[in-house]
N, C-alpha and C positions, 0 to 999 in steps of 0.2 A: 504494500500500500504506500507507505511513506508520505511525503508532502504532496499536496495537490496543487501547489503553486505558490507564488510569491505575492503577498498582499501587504502593501504599505510598510515594508521593512520587516514584516513578521514572517518567518520561514517555518516555524514549528506549527504543527497541527495537533489539536486535542481531539479526543474521542469521547463520545457520549452514547448513552442508551436513553431513548425517549419512549415512555410507555403511553399507550393509548388503548382505550377499549374500542374495538372495531365497530361497535354499534354507535359510538359517539363520533369517531373519526378514524377510519381505517387507512391502511397503506394504499388500497385501491383509490380512496378519496384523494390522497396526496398525488398519486400518479395522474389522476384525472385533472386535479387542480394545477399540477406541475410545481407550483410554488404555494406555500401556505404560511400564514401567521401561526406560530405555535403559542396560542393564547389560552387563557383560562387557568393557568397554574396558580393555585392558591395555597402554596406551602412555602414558608419563608426560606428554607434551605434550598429548595429547587429554584425559587425566585432569585436567590443570590447567585446561583450558577448562571441563570439567564441574564441577569444584570451585569455581573462582574467577570465571568469566566468564559462563557461561550462566545467564540469569535468567528468572523467570516472565514470560510474554508475548513472549519472543523467538520469532522465526519460523524455521522449519526447512525446507530443501529435502531431501526424502527421495530418496536416490540408490541405485539398485541397481547393485552392483559385481560384478565377476567373472562377468558374463553377456554375451551378445552380442545386441544392443549394450548396453553400460553406459549408464544414463540416469537423469535425474531423473524420478521417477514422480508425485510429489505433494508436498504441503506438510503441515506439522504446526506445532503451537504448544507451547511449553514451559509446563507447568502446575505443576511443582515443581522448584525449583533444586537444585543439587548436595547430595547426602547420601551417606553411606557405602554402597558396593556390597556388600551382604550375600552376594551369590553367590560372593564370593571366600572366604568363611568355611567353606563346606560341602564336604566331600570328595566328595560325590555331585553337586556342581555341574558344569555344562559348562565352567566356567572358574575352578577353585579357585586360590587362592594362599595357601599356609600362612603366608607372611610377614605377611599382612593379618589383623588381629584386631579384635574389637569394641572393645577398648581403644585400639588403634593402627591405624585403617583406612588402607590405602594407596590403594584404588581408590574412585571415586565414580561416581554415576549421577544422571540427571535423569529426570523423568517427562514424556512428551509425549502430546499428544492429536492424533488424526488431523485434518487440515485438509480438503483436497480433492485428488482426483486431477487431474492435468493432463489436458486434453483429448487431448493427444498427448505421449508421452514426449519429453524433450529429451535427445538422445543426446550422448555425449562428443564425437563428430565434429561435431555441429551447434554445440556450444559452441566448439570450436576454430575453426569457420568464422565466428563472430560477433566482429568487432573490438571490440565493447563489452565482451567478456569476456576480452580478452587478458591482463589482470593477475590473473585469478582463480587462487586458490591451487591448485585442482583441476587446472588446466592446466599447472602447472609440472612439468617433467621430474622423474620419480622421486618425486613427491608421493604418499604412500600413507596419510597420516593419515585415520582413520575419522571424525574430526570436524574441520571446518575452518570458519574464519570466511569469510563473504562480505559484500560491501557491500550496502547497500540497492539501489543501482543494478543490481548483478549479480543480486540476488534478483528484482527487478522485470523485468529483461531475460529471465531464464529463465522466469518466469511468463508473460510476453508471448509467448515462443517456444512455450510449451505451451498458449497461448490460455486461460489461466485467467481 
């Protein structure tokens, strides 16, 4: 995998896993939309990743959660780094938060672009069975964060498992 390009003097790439329930927003939706705002995150630790750490050209594993089986389905790339999540401001939004305002935003989002489907989904069970992934955040007991860092090695192992 390695770096995906040079962006404003930044040569390193970070790797992430983004979880989504496919009934809310699936990888098929991302492919259809091509580019999507990753909005609606309402957890402070995940918000901090969005606001402070996720940068343009970072690579993403797209994970379908709360389905049987839960699995990484495809990849994506970050094309816009953290900016205020305007979906918190509207009362007609799916995830409003009246504490967040234009003047004092609480929540942040990034934009991602579809990468490619894995040839075969990499299930949670398959990840548990791979010793190379034993330290992966996703596999920690009780880990429910919707956005999680992964190492380059973990990203590549999952892509290999999915035969990308």
